[in-house]
C-alpha positions in Angstrom: 40.7 -10.5 -82.6 41.7 -7.1 -82.8 38.2 -5.7 -83.0 36.8 -8.2 -80.5 39.2 -6.7 -77.7 38.3 -3.3 -78.6 34.9 -4.2 -78.4 34.8 -6.0 -75.6 36.4 -2.8 -73.8 34.3 -0.5 -75.1 31.6 -2.7 -73.4 33.0 -2.9 -70.1 33.5 0.9 -69.6 29.9 1.6 -70.0 29.4 1.0 -66.5 31.7 3.4 -64.9 30.4 5.9 -63.2 31.6 8.0 -60.7 29.9 8.9 -57.1 30.4 11.6 -54.6 30.2 15.5 -55.1 33.3 17.6 -53.6 33.8 21.9 -54.6 34.9 21.7 -58.1 38.8 22.9 -57.8 38.7 25.9 -60.1 41.7 24.4 -62.2 40.0 21.2 -62.8 37.3 23.2 -63.4 39.8 25.4 -66.5 41.4 21.7 -67.8 37.5 20.9 -68.8 37.0 23.7 -70.2 40.1 23.0 -72.5 38.4 19.7 -73.4 35.4 20.9 -74.1 37.0 22.8 -76.6 37.9 19.3 -78.6 34.5 18.8 -79.1 34.8 21.3 -81.5 37.3 19.8 -84.2 37.2 16.2 -85.7 40.6 14.5 -87.0 40.9 14.8 -90.7 44.4 13.2 -91.3 45.4 10.3 -89.0 47.4 7.1 -88.6 45.9 4.3 -86.7 48.4 1.5 -86.0 47.1 -1.4 -84.5 49.3 -4.6 -83.1 49.3 -8.7 -81.4 52.8 -8.8 -80.2 54.0 -12.0 -80.0 56.0 -11.9 -76.7 52.9 -10.6 -75.0 50.6 -14.2 -76.2 49.4 -12.2 -80.1 49.5 -14.1 -83.6 52.1 -10.7 -84.3 49.1 -9.4 -86.2 50.2 -5.6 -87.2 47.7 -3.7 -89.1 48.7 0.1 -90.2 45.8 2.4 -91.7 46.0 6.1 -92.7 42.7 8.2 -93.0 41.5 11.2 -95.0 37.9 13.2 -93.7 36.0 12.7 -96.5 32.5 14.5 -95.3 29.6 14.1 -92.9 26.7 12.0 -92.8 24.1 12.3 -90.5 26.1 14.4 -88.3 29.0 12.2 -88.0 32.2 12.5 -89.7 33.7 10.2 -92.8 36.4 8.6 -94.3 39.0 7.3 -96.1 41.8 4.9 -96.3 44.4 6.1 -98.1 47.2 4.5 -97.1 47.6 0.7 -95.9 50.2 -2.0 -94.2 49.8 -4.9 -95.6 48.2 -3.2 -98.7 44.2 -3.4 -99.6 43.8 -4.3 -103.0 39.8 -4.6 -103.2 37.1 -2.8 -102.2 35.7 -5.6 -99.7 38.9 -6.5 -98.5 37.9 -7.7 -95.0 40.5 -5.7 -93.3 38.7 -2.6 -94.2 35.6 -3.6 -92.4 38.3 -4.8 -89.1 40.7 -1.7 -89.3 36.8 0.9 -89.6 35.6 -1.3 -86.5 38.6 -0.5 -84.9 38.8 2.5 -84.6 35.5 3.0 -84.1 36.2 0.7 -80.0 39.5 2.6 -80.0 36.8 6.1 -80.2 34.5 4.4 -77.7 37.6 3.4 -75.1 38.2 7.0 -75.1 35.0 7.9 -74.4 33.5 5.8 -71.6 37.5 6.7 -69.8 37.0 10.0 -70.1 33.4 9.6 -68.2 35.8 10.5 -64.9 36.2 14.1 -66.4 33.1 15.5 -65.1 33.0 19.3 -62.7 31.7 16.5 -60.0 34.6 14.1 -59.8 36.0 13.9 -56.2 39.9 14.6 -57.8 43.4 14.8 -55.7 45.6 18.0 -57.0 49.3 17.5 -56.4 51.1 21.1 -57.3 55.3 20.6 -58.8 54.5 17.6 -60.5 57.6 16.9 -62.8 57.0 15.2 -66.3 59.0 15.7 -69.5 61.1 18.4 -68.3 58.4 20.8 -66.6 56.5 20.9 -63.7 52.9 20.4 -63.7 49.4 20.2 -61.7 48.6 16.4 -61.2 44.7 15.8 -60.9 43.8 12.1 -60.1 40.6 10.5 -59.5 39.6 6.9 -59.3 36.3 5.2 -59.6 36.0 1.3 -58.1 32.9 -0.3 -57.7 31.8 -4.1 -58.8 34.2 -5.5 -61.4 36.4 -2.7 -62.2 38.8 -0.2 -61.1 39.8 3.1 -62.7 42.6 5.6 -62.1 42.8 8.7 -64.3 45.5 11.1 -63.9 46.0 14.7 -65.7 49.0 16.2 -65.7 48.0 20.2 -66.6 49.2 23.6 -66.8 49.3 25.0 -63.0 48.2 28.9 -64.7 45.9 27.8 -67.4 44.8 24.5 -66.8 45.9 23.7 -70.4 46.1 19.1 -70.3 49.5 18.0 -71.2 48.8 14.1 -71.1 46.3 12.3 -69.3 46.5 9.3 -68.5 43.6 6.2 -67.9 44.5 2.7 -66.2 41.8 0.6 -65.5 40.9 -3.2 -64.6 37.5 -4.5 -65.7 36.0 -7.9 -64.4 39.5 -9.6 -63.1 39.9 -10.5 -66.8 40.4 -7.4 -68.9 43.2 -4.3 -68.4 43.5 -1.2 -70.1 45.8 1.5 -69.8 46.4 4.2 -72.6 47.6 7.5 -72.6 46.4 11.6 -74.8 49.1 13.9 -75.6 48.5 17.6 -76.0 49.5 20.3 -78.1 48.1 23.2 -78.9 46.4 24.1 -82.2 44.5 26.4 -83.8 42.7 28.8 -81.8 44.4 28.0 -78.4 42.7 24.6 -79.0 44.5 21.7 -76.9 43.6 18.6 -78.7 44.8 15.0 -78.0 47.2 14.8 -81.2 48.5 11.1 -80.0 46.8 8.6 -78.4 48.7 5.5 -77.1 47.8 2.4 -74.8 47.4 -1.1 -74.6 44.5 -3.7 -73.4 44.8 -7.2 -72.8 42.2 -10.1 -71.6 44.0 -12.4 -68.5 42.9 -15.2 -67.5 45.4 -16.2 -64.3 47.8 -13.5 -65.7 48.6 -15.1 -69.2 46.0 -13.8 -72.2 46.8 -11.8 -75.9 47.3 -8.5 -75.0 46.5 -5.0 -78.0 48.9 -2.5 -78.1 47.5 0.9 -80.3 48.8 3.7 -81.7 46.6 7.2 -83.3 48.4 9.8 -84.7 46.5 12.5 -85.5 48.1 14.9 -88.3 45.6 17.4 -88.6 42.0 18.9 -87.9 39.0 20.1 -89.0 35.9 22.2 -87.9 32.7 20.0 -87.2 29.7 21.2 -88.4 27.8 23.7 -86.5 24.3 22.1 -85.3 21.3 23.6 -86.7 
């Protein structure tokens, strides 16, 4: 069930596009440069928690998976599960497949939501916005089209453009809704990396339907191979 919701989300988000053009704000371009640097690394160790809470119409399922980078295949990172709750006892446990697919769909959803993070995206800038006890510059962008309404909000350092938090909230075909937050910290080589991603996905018809909540914590990062 978790896999089904995440797959549907990725497919719907694939239609998100931006239109119009404007002269890019220099601070917005600084933010995009910081985000581009994250493509130089991949998670080395990470934890993923998936939940279908009963109070939100779910079954109460909870899957916790801890992964470790073990190598690369065809230019893509390969991971092994080093811990799980409930435990995984056999290599052919269906939960391994479900966990891997869910992780892939979360990554796909994040990637599709980030389509608003482009130099050509029309953004609204608001300085001096308070969050977590500090003042930030807030950038907001919205994409509305047939069957979709997506809002992106990014809180950044006003001097450097470093991201502090980026939220993406969307509704698709009046049925599927997405709400996720990426929380950034400064890591090695002065990169700003999303060490924590939290969110929820809900499929609702007439206001009713199950909800998937997820938390992804990246414990450490590894350098991605330089393309030859």
